[in-house]
C-alpha positions as CSV (number, residue, x, y, z in Angstrom):
1,X,14.5,14.2,39.7
2,X,13.0,13.3,36.3
3,X,15.5,12.4,33.5
4,X,16.7,15.5,31.7
5,X,15.5,17.9,34.4
6,X,18.0,20.6,35.4
7,X,18.3,22.6,38.6
8,X,17.7,26.2,39.2
9,X,18.9,27.4,42.7
10,X,17.2,30.6,43.9
11,X,18.9,32.8,46.5
12,X,16.8,35.3,48.4
13,X,17.6,38.8,49.4
14,X,18.3,40.6,52.7
15,X,15.4,40.5,55.3
16,X,14.1,37.5,53.3
17,X,13.9,33.7,53.1
18,X,13.1,30.8,50.7
19,X,9.4,31.8,51.0
20,X,10.1,34.6,48.5
21,X,10.4,31.9,45.8
22,X,7.2,30.0,46.8
23,X,5.4,30.5,43.5
24,X,8.5,29.7,41.4
25,X,9.1,26.5,43.4
26,X,5.4,25.5,42.9
27,X,5.4,26.4,39.2
28,X,9.0,25.9,37.8
29,X,9.9,26.5,34.2
30,X,9.5,23.5,32.0
31,X,12.4,21.1,32.3
32,X,13.7,22.6,35.6
33,X,13.3,22.0,39.3
34,X,13.8,24.9,41.7
35,X,15.6,24.6,45.0
36,X,15.6,27.6,47.3
37,X,17.6,27.5,50.6
38,X,17.4,29.8,53.5
39,X,20.9,31.4,53.7
40,X,22.7,31.2,57.1
41,X,21.1,33.4,59.8
42,X,17.9,34.0,57.8
43,X,14.4,32.8,58.8
44,X,15.6,31.4,62.1
45,X,18.5,29.3,60.7
46,X,21.7,29.1,62.5
47,X,24.8,31.2,61.7
48,X,28.3,31.2,63.0
49,X,31.4,33.2,62.0
50,X,31.6,36.3,60.0
51,X,28.8,38.1,58.2
52,X,30.1,38.4,54.6
53,X,29.2,37.7,51.0
54,X,32.2,35.4,50.8
55,X,31.0,33.4,53.8
56,X,27.6,33.0,52.2
57,X,29.2,31.8,49.0
58,X,31.3,29.3,51.0
59,X,28.1,28.0,52.6
60,X,26.4,27.8,49.2
61,X,29.2,25.6,47.8
62,X,28.8,23.2,50.7
63,X,25.1,23.1,50.4
64,X,25.2,22.3,46.7
65,X,27.5,19.3,47.5
66,X,25.1,18.2,50.2
67,X,22.2,18.4,47.8
68,X,24.1,16.5,45.1
69,X,23.7,19.4,42.7
70,X,26.3,20.0,39.9
71,X,26.4,22.9,37.4
72,X,23.0,24.5,38.3
73,X,21.8,27.9,37.1
74,X,21.9,30.2,40.1
75,X,19.3,33.0,40.5
76,X,20.1,35.7,43.0
77,X,17.9,38.5,44.1
78,X,19.5,41.6,45.7
79,X,21.8,40.3,48.4
80,X,21.3,36.8,46.8
81,X,22.7,38.3,43.6
82,X,25.8,39.4,45.4
83,X,26.3,35.8,46.7
84,X,25.6,34.3,43.2
85,X,28.1,36.7,41.6
86,X,30.8,35.8,44.2
87,X,30.2,32.1,43.8
88,X,30.2,32.3,40.0
89,X,33.4,34.4,39.9
90,X,35.3,31.8,41.9
91,X,34.6,29.1,39.4
92,X,32.3,29.9,36.4
93,X,32.4,26.3,35.3
94,X,30.5,25.3,38.4
95,X,27.4,26.9,36.9
96,X,25.4,26.6,33.7
97,X,24.1,30.1,33.9
98,X,23.5,33.1,36.2
99,X,20.3,35.1,36.7
100,X,20.6,38.5,38.5
101,X,17.4,40.0,39.7
102,X,17.8,43.5,41.1
103,X,21.2,42.2,42.2
104,X,23.6,44.3,44.3
105,X,26.0,46.0,41.9
106,X,29.3,44.4,40.9
107,X,31.2,47.1,42.8
108,X,29.1,46.9,46.0
109,X,26.1,48.6,47.4
110,X,26.8,51.3,50.0
111,X,24.3,52.1,52.7
112,X,24.6,55.7,54.0
113,X,25.9,55.8,57.6
114,X,22.8,57.7,58.7
115,X,20.7,54.7,57.7
116,X,22.4,52.2,60.1
117,X,20.4,53.3,63.2
118,X,17.2,52.6,61.2
119,X,18.5,49.1,60.4
120,X,18.9,48.4,64.1
121,X,15.4,49.7,64.8
122,X,14.1,47.1,62.4
123,X,15.3,44.4,64.8
124,X,12.6,45.1,67.4
125,X,9.9,47.0,65.5
126,X,7.6,44.7,63.6
127,X,5.5,47.6,62.2
128,X,8.6,49.2,60.8
129,X,9.6,45.9,59.2
130,X,6.2,45.6,57.6
131,X,6.4,49.2,56.2
132,X,9.9,48.6,54.9
133,X,9.1,45.4,53.1
134,X,5.9,46.8,51.8
135,X,7.8,49.5,50.0
136,X,9.6,46.9,47.9
137,X,6.3,46.0,46.2
138,X,4.8,49.3,44.9
139,X,2.4,47.7,42.5
140,X,1.1,44.8,44.6
141,X,2.0,42.9,47.7
142,X,2.4,39.1,47.2
143,X,-0.2,36.8,48.6
144,X,2.3,35.5,51.2
145,X,3.3,39.0,52.4
146,X,2.5,38.2,56.0
147,X,4.9,35.2,55.9
148,X,7.6,37.4,54.3
149,X,7.3,39.9,57.2
150,X,7.4,37.1,59.7
151,X,10.5,35.6,58.2
152,X,12.2,39.0,58.1
153,X,11.8,39.2,61.9
154,X,13.5,35.9,62.4
155,X,16.8,37.1,60.8
156,X,19.9,36.9,63.1
157,X,20.6,40.1,65.0
158,X,24.1,40.2,63.5
159,X,22.6,40.5,60.0
160,X,20.8,43.9,60.3
161,X,23.9,46.1,60.1
162,X,26.2,43.2,59.2
163,X,24.7,42.5,55.7
164,X,24.8,46.2,54.8
165,X,28.5,46.4,55.8
166,X,29.1,43.2,53.8
167,X,27.5,44.5,50.6
168,X,29.4,47.8,50.8
169,X,32.9,46.2,50.9
170,X,32.7,43.7,48.0
171,X,33.4,43.7,44.3
172,X,33.5,41.2,41.4
173,X,35.6,41.5,38.3
174,X,33.1,41.0,35.4
175,X,36.0,39.5,33.3
176,X,35.8,36.5,35.6
177,X,32.3,35.8,34.1
178,X,33.2,36.1,30.5
179,X,31.4,33.4,28.5
180,X,28.9,32.5,31.3
181,X,25.3,33.0,30.2
182,X,23.8,35.7,32.3
183,X,20.3,37.3,32.5
184,X,20.1,40.7,34.2
185,X,16.7,42.1,35.3
186,X,15.4,45.0,37.3
187,X,12.3,46.9,38.3
188,X,11.5,50.3,36.9
189,X,10.3,51.6,40.3
190,X,13.1,50.1,42.3
191,X,14.7,52.7,44.5
192,X,17.2,50.4,46.2
193,X,18.9,48.9,43.2
194,X,17.8,51.4,40.6
195,X,17.3,50.7,36.9
196,X,20.5,52.7,36.1
197,X,22.5,50.4,38.5
198,X,21.0,47.4,36.8
199,X,21.9,48.7,33.3
200,X,25.5,49.5,34.4
201,X,25.8,46.0,35.7
202,X,24.4,44.5,32.6
203,X,26.7,46.6,30.4
204,X,29.8,45.5,32.4
205,X,28.7,41.9,31.8
206,X,28.2,42.5,28.1
207,X,24.4,42.1,28.3
208,X,21.3,44.2,27.9
209,X,19.2,44.7,31.0
210,X,15.5,43.8,31.1
211,X,13.6,46.4,33.2
212,X,10.0,45.5,34.2
213,X,7.8,48.6,33.9
214,X,5.7,49.5,37.0
215,X,7.5,47.1,39.3
216,X,9.8,47.7,42.2
217,X,12.6,45.8,44.0
218,X,10.4,42.8,44.6
219,X,9.4,42.4,41.0
220,X,9.8,38.6,40.9
221,X,7.0,38.5,43.5
222,X,5.0,41.5,42.3
223,X,4.7,40.1,38.8
224,X,5.6,36.4,39.0
225,X,4.2,35.7,35.5
226,X,6.3,38.3,33.7
227,X,9.3,37.3,35.7
228,X,8.8,33.6,35.0
229,X,8.4,34.4,31.2
230,X,11.7,36.2,31.0
231,X,13.4,33.5,33.2
232,X,11.9,30.7,31.2
233,X,13.0,32.1,27.8
234,X,16.6,32.4,29.2
235,X,16.5,28.9,30.6
236,X,15.3,27.4,27.3
237,X,18.5,28.5,25.7
238,X,20.5,26.5,28.2
239,X,18.8,23.1,28.1
240,X,21.2,20.6,26.8
241,X,23.8,23.2,26.0
242,X,26.6,21.4,27.9
243,X,28.3,24.8,28.1
244,X,31.9,25.0,29.5
245,X,33.2,28.4,30.5
246,X,36.9,29.3,30.1
247,X,38.1,31.2,33.3
248,X,40.6,34.0,33.2
């Protein structure tokens, strides 16, 4: 990568893939390159072992080593936010910063038991997957929406109920992240990770939440320009900071 360029690693949400970050990869903030992996079991990738946020964080650590990436900023959306939080809490010094976009709450995201049969229906019903994903973009579907729906259908069968269970039984102590630069964002129309959830998360981390008006759970893709502006402003504060975080 060019001299002085730093790395932003973008982690996708549930029922998703690296394609969610297509525009961000094509037009990264100045001074940054963007890498976006498919997490294990998503978009047709292989998966072995347990379905858990901890297992995804383990995989991320190995993937960063394979990529030769040290001290990146990690951006996580929804489920990806849970993975980013877990990874950061283990060793905050491994990151230069953290961006949480409609991230699953620090104390977990519980799916009501009556919703689990619907999750299983999504495995075989392409029309239902399209409707469910469409609801994440109340203002405008992204141009590559058909690709996002296709990738959602390529998720491992273990992940439909498995990811919901994994998100419900996790938590992160915000004290572990003390001193780590964090940006917390949400969408005003998000019914999955509500603005109130986002604000509670931000307050626990000693930050103020940025809530994008008129946008839903998929606000980074609904309004990539606004998202990139907030992201770019945050990243500008990190360039050349050489930050070291004291862990507790």
